[in-house]
N, C-alpha and C positions, 0 to 999 in steps of 0.2 A: 744458324739463322734461318728463319722462315719468312717468306714475303708474300704479299698479296698486292694486286694493283689493277688499275684500269686506265685505258686511254680513251679519249673522246675527241672527235673532230668538231669544232665549233665554227659556224659561219659568222664570225665577228673578228675584228682586229685584236691582236694580242693586248693592246693597251686597255681595251674595254673589258676583256676577259680578266685581266689582272686586277682591274679596278673592282670588279664584282668579287673575285676570289679573295682578294686581300682585305676586303671590308668584312672581316670575320664576325663582327658583332651582328651582322644582318643575315648570317647563314640560315638561321631558323626561318627566314622568309622564303627561301627557295629550295630547302631540302627538309624532308620529314625525318631525316636521320639525326637531326640536331634539334633539341628542344630549346636550349639557350646556350649562349656563349657570353661570358662576362670577363672583360679585361681586368687584370689585377694591377694595371698601371695605366698611364695615359700617354697620349702622343701617338705618332706613327708607329706601326708595327716595326719592331727592331729585335735584334739578337738580345736575348734576356727577357723579352716580354713574356709575361705569364698570363695564362688564359684558363679559366674554369669552364669546362664543357659538360653539358648534360645531354645525354642521348637516351632514347627509349631502350629499356632492357639492359642498360649498363649503369654502374654506379658513377657518380660525378667524378670527373678526372681533371687533374691539373696538368696542363701542358706548358712547356717552356720552349720558346723559339730558340733554336740552336744554329740556324743558318738562314741568311736572307740575301737574296740578290734582287733588289727592287726591279719590278717589271718582268721578272723572270721566274723566280722560285722562292719558296720558303720551306723550312722543315721545322718541326717541333717534336719534342720528346716527352713522353709520359713514363714515369719511373715508379715501380712498386717493388717490394721485396722479391728478388729473383727474376724480375721482368723489366725490360726496357723496350718500349715501343717507339719507333721513329716513323713519323708520318711526313711524307714529302709531297709538295704540290708544285707542279711546274707548268709553265706556259711556253710554247714555242710557235713562232709564226710559220705559216705554210702559204702556199700559193693561193689557197682558197679560204684562209682565215687563220685558225689557231688549233694547235694540238695541245691538249692538256693531259698530263700524267698525274694520277693520284696513286700513291703507294704507301704501304705499311711494311716495316721490317720489325720482326719480333726477335728480341735477343734475350740472353740471360738463361739461367738454369730452367726456368719455367716458361720461357718465351714460346718454345715449340708447342708445349701443351696448351697454352692459352690460344695460340693460333689455330690448333686443331679443334678445340672446344667452341671457338667462335667463328669458324670458317664460313658457315652459311650466312650468319647475320652480317659479318664483315663484308662479304661479297655483295649482299643486298644493299648495305649502307654505302659502299663505294659506288654502286650503280646509281643509287638515289642522288648522291652528291654530284656525280658526273652529269647525269641527265638534268638535274636541277640547275647546275651551273650553265649548261648548254641553253636551257630554256630562258633563263634570266639574261644571259649575255646576248642572245639572239633577239630578244624582245625589244622592238624599236620604241615601244611606249615607256620602257624603263629608263629613267635618267640616273646616271651614275653620279 
C-alpha cells in the first residue's frame, strides 16, 4: 500500500469546515483540482453515495462513499482493474480552529505503480484542495 496526504490548519470552527468540505458538489468553486463533481444519487452524503469526479489531466472517475462520520470524516473509493484508491477527508477541532487531513491510499497490484506515476500531480492537487478549503472556510463573506 502506498499513501499520500496533507494536513492543514484552518482558522474556522470544525462545523464550518465540515459544511464546506461535505458540500462536495461545490468543490469546483474552491479548488482548481476539480472540474466538476456530479452526484449519482440525491439526499445527504451517505455510505453508498456515488460521485462522478472530473479532474484536469485525469480521466473521469466514479467514487463510492465507504465510510462517513457526520461532522468528522468521510472516505470514498475508486476502483479500476488492479487498483483501489481510498481517499479520506477528516476534520478535527483544535484550540485555534480545525485541523484537516486529506489522504489517499493506493492498493492493488497496480496501486503502487499508479501512485509513483501520479505522485507529482497528486501532491499538487492535495495542496490545492487543502489551500482552497482553508480559503473558503476562513472567508467571512462565504455563507455555508
